[in-house]
C-alpha positions as CSV (number, residue, x, y, z in Angstrom):
1,X,-191.3,-36.2,-248.1
2,X,-192.6,-34.5,-251.0
3,X,-191.4,-31.1,-252.2
4,X,-194.6,-28.4,-250.6
5,X,-194.5,-24.3,-252.3
6,X,-196.4,-22.9,-249.7
7,X,-198.3,-19.3,-250.6
8,X,-200.9,-17.6,-252.3
9,X,-201.3,-18.5,-255.4
10,X,-201.3,-15.1,-257.2
11,X,-198.0,-14.0,-255.7
12,X,-195.7,-13.4,-258.4
13,X,-193.0,-15.2,-256.3
14,X,-195.0,-18.1,-255.5
15,X,-195.4,-18.4,-259.1
16,X,-192.0,-18.3,-259.8
17,X,-191.2,-20.8,-257.5
18,X,-194.3,-23.3,-259.3
19,X,-192.6,-22.3,-262.5
20,X,-189.5,-23.7,-261.9
21,X,-190.2,-26.7,-260.4
22,X,-192.9,-27.2,-263.7
23,X,-189.8,-26.6,-265.7
24,X,-187.5,-29.0,-264.2
25,X,-190.4,-32.1,-263.9
26,X,-190.4,-31.9,-260.3
27,X,-194.0,-32.8,-258.6
28,X,-195.3,-30.7,-256.0
29,X,-197.8,-30.1,-253.6
30,X,-199.0,-26.0,-253.6
31,X,-200.4,-25.2,-250.2
32,X,-202.7,-22.5,-250.8
33,X,-201.6,-20.2,-247.5
34,X,-201.5,-15.8,-246.9
35,X,-198.4,-14.1,-246.2
36,X,-198.5,-13.5,-242.1
37,X,-200.4,-16.8,-242.1
38,X,-199.4,-19.1,-239.0
39,X,-198.3,-21.9,-241.9
40,X,-196.4,-19.8,-243.4
41,X,-195.2,-18.2,-240.4
42,X,-193.9,-21.2,-238.9
43,X,-191.3,-21.6,-241.7
44,X,-190.3,-17.6,-241.7
45,X,-191.1,-15.8,-238.8
46,X,-191.1,-12.4,-240.9
47,X,-194.7,-14.3,-242.6
48,X,-193.5,-13.5,-246.5
49,X,-194.1,-15.6,-249.0
50,X,-193.3,-18.3,-250.6
51,X,-192.2,-21.0,-248.2
52,X,-190.5,-24.4,-249.0
53,X,-190.4,-27.9,-247.2
54,X,-188.5,-30.6,-248.8
55,X,-187.4,-33.5,-247.3
56,X,-187.0,-32.4,-243.6
57,X,-185.7,-28.8,-244.9
58,X,-187.5,-25.3,-244.5
59,X,-186.5,-22.8,-246.9
60,X,-187.3,-19.7,-247.8
61,X,-187.0,-16.6,-249.9
62,X,-188.3,-16.9,-253.8
63,X,-184.0,-17.3,-255.0
64,X,-183.0,-19.6,-252.6
65,X,-185.9,-21.5,-253.0
66,X,-185.8,-21.7,-256.8
67,X,-182.3,-21.9,-257.0
68,X,-182.7,-25.4,-254.6
69,X,-185.0,-27.0,-256.9
70,X,-183.0,-26.1,-259.9
71,X,-179.5,-28.0,-258.2
72,X,-181.2,-30.8,-256.0
73,X,-183.7,-32.0,-258.7
74,X,-182.8,-34.0,-262.0
75,X,-184.0,-31.9,-265.3
76,X,-182.7,-29.2,-267.2
77,X,-180.8,-26.6,-265.6
78,X,-182.1,-23.0,-265.2
79,X,-179.4,-21.6,-264.7
80,X,-175.8,-22.7,-266.3
81,X,-173.5,-24.7,-264.1
82,X,-170.6,-22.9,-266.2
83,X,-169.9,-19.3,-263.9
84,X,-169.3,-17.3,-266.7
85,X,-172.3,-18.3,-268.2
86,X,-174.5,-18.0,-264.6
87,X,-173.1,-15.0,-264.3
88,X,-175.7,-13.0,-266.9
89,X,-178.4,-15.4,-265.4
90,X,-178.4,-13.9,-262.5
91,X,-177.8,-10.6,-263.1
92,X,-181.0,-10.6,-264.8
93,X,-182.5,-12.8,-261.8
94,X,-181.3,-9.8,-259.2
95,X,-183.0,-7.1,-261.4
96,X,-186.1,-8.5,-261.7
97,X,-185.8,-9.2,-258.3
98,X,-185.8,-5.7,-257.5
99,X,-186.3,-2.8,-259.6
100,X,-188.6,-4.4,-262.0
101,X,-190.7,-5.8,-259.1
102,X,-190.4,-2.4,-256.9
103,X,-192.1,-0.5,-259.7
104,X,-194.0,-2.8,-261.6
105,X,-195.8,-4.9,-258.6
106,X,-195.3,-3.0,-255.4
107,X,-196.0,0.9,-257.0
108,X,-198.3,-0.6,-259.3
109,X,-200.1,-3.8,-259.4
110,X,-200.3,-4.3,-255.4
111,X,-201.5,-0.8,-255.5
112,X,-204.4,-1.0,-257.9
113,X,-205.0,-4.2,-255.9
114,X,-204.9,-3.3,-252.6
115,X,-204.9,0.7,-251.6
116,X,-208.4,1.9,-251.7
117,X,-210.3,4.7,-250.0
118,X,-213.3,3.9,-247.5
119,X,-215.5,3.7,-250.6
120,X,-213.7,1.2,-252.2
121,X,-212.2,3.7,-255.2
122,X,-208.2,3.1,-255.7
123,X,-206.4,5.4,-254.0
124,X,-204.1,6.7,-257.2
125,X,-201.2,9.1,-255.9
126,X,-198.4,6.1,-256.0
127,X,-199.5,5.2,-258.9
128,X,-199.5,8.0,-260.7
129,X,-196.1,8.8,-259.7
130,X,-195.5,5.5,-261.6
131,X,-197.1,5.6,-264.6
132,X,-194.7,8.5,-265.8
133,X,-191.6,6.2,-265.1
134,X,-193.4,3.1,-267.1
135,X,-192.3,3.8,-270.5
136,X,-188.9,3.6,-269.4
137,X,-189.1,0.4,-267.6
138,X,-190.6,-1.4,-270.5
139,X,-188.4,0.1,-272.8
140,X,-185.2,-1.3,-271.4
141,X,-187.4,-5.0,-270.1
142,X,-188.0,-5.1,-274.4
143,X,-184.2,-4.1,-275.5
144,X,-183.5,-7.2,-272.6
145,X,-185.9,-10.0,-274.6
146,X,-184.5,-8.7,-277.5
147,X,-183.0,-12.0,-278.5
148,X,-185.8,-14.3,-277.8
149,X,-185.7,-14.8,-273.9
150,X,-184.8,-12.1,-270.8
151,X,-180.9,-11.1,-271.7
152,X,-180.6,-14.0,-274.1
153,X,-181.4,-16.6,-276.5
154,X,-182.4,-19.4,-274.5
155,X,-185.7,-19.7,-271.9
156,X,-183.7,-19.6,-268.0
157,X,-184.8,-18.9,-264.6
158,X,-185.2,-15.0,-265.1
159,X,-187.9,-15.8,-267.4
160,X,-189.6,-17.4,-264.7
161,X,-188.8,-14.2,-262.1
162,X,-190.4,-12.2,-264.7
163,X,-193.3,-13.4,-266.5
164,X,-195.8,-13.2,-263.6
165,X,-194.8,-9.6,-263.4
166,X,-195.7,-9.2,-267.0
167,X,-198.9,-11.0,-266.7
168,X,-199.9,-9.1,-263.4
169,X,-199.2,-5.6,-264.9
170,X,-201.6,-6.3,-268.4
171,X,-204.6,-6.3,-265.5
172,X,-204.5,-2.6,-266.0
173,X,-204.5,-0.1,-268.5
174,X,-201.3,1.3,-268.3
175,X,-199.3,-1.9,-268.0
176,X,-201.6,-3.3,-271.2
177,X,-200.7,-0.1,-272.8
178,X,-196.9,-0.2,-272.4
179,X,-197.0,-3.9,-273.1
180,X,-198.7,-3.1,-276.6
181,X,-196.4,-0.6,-277.3
182,X,-193.3,-2.7,-276.7
183,X,-192.1,-4.5,-280.3
184,X,-189.7,-7.5,-278.3
185,X,-191.7,-7.9,-275.2
186,X,-195.1,-8.5,-276.5
187,X,-194.8,-11.1,-278.6
188,X,-191.8,-12.6,-275.8
189,X,-194.7,-12.6,-273.8
190,X,-197.2,-14.7,-276.3
191,X,-194.5,-16.8,-277.0
192,X,-193.2,-17.8,-273.2
193,X,-197.3,-17.7,-272.2
194,X,-197.8,-21.0,-273.4
195,X,-195.2,-22.5,-272.1
196,X,-196.9,-25.7,-269.3
197,X,-194.9,-24.1,-266.7
198,X,-196.7,-20.8,-267.3
199,X,-200.1,-22.1,-267.8
200,X,-200.5,-24.7,-265.5
201,X,-199.3,-22.1,-262.6
202,X,-202.3,-19.5,-263.3
203,X,-204.3,-18.4,-260.3
C-alpha cells in the first residue's frame, strides 16, 4: 500500500510530515481531511491530525509519523543515526512541537484565524497577551538558526517542523514585523522556503 498522509493541508503538522516525505523522495498520497472527521477518527480516536497509513500500519502524532518516514524509506537521513548527533536534532524537534508551536500557532495564528465574535471581528484577548512575548521567542529562534539551519549547519527534520510555523505566523502583522527584525531568521526562512519540499506542500 502506498503511503497516505491524511489531514487538513493548512495544518503546520500535516505540512511538516509532507515535507519529510518530499525530502526523502517518497511518493505519497495526501488526503485532505479535517480534524475530528470520520476518516481521521478511524485512525486516531482523538481526532487529531495528521494521521498516516502505510502497508497495514496506521500511525498518529506528527513526530512519530515523521520519524517513521525517515527510517522506513531510502533517502537522506533527516535525523542522524549517531545518537550524539541525533540528540540536538531531537531536542529542537521537541522544542518546536511544544514551546514554539504553543506560542506562535495555538496562541497567535489560531486565535487570529478562528477566534472571532458574532460580527466576525477577531477576539484579541489572547493575541494581545502573546504579542508581548513574540520578541523574546523570535530572538530565541534567531539565535538558534545563526549557523544556517535550526540548531546547526545542516538541514534536518527540525527545520521541517519549524518552517510551516514561520510561514503561518507571517500572515499576521506582529509576526511579520518580528520576522523583519530578525537578522538570522529572515534569511534562513528565505533560503529554506525555496526548497521543493516547502514550495510543493503549500496549501
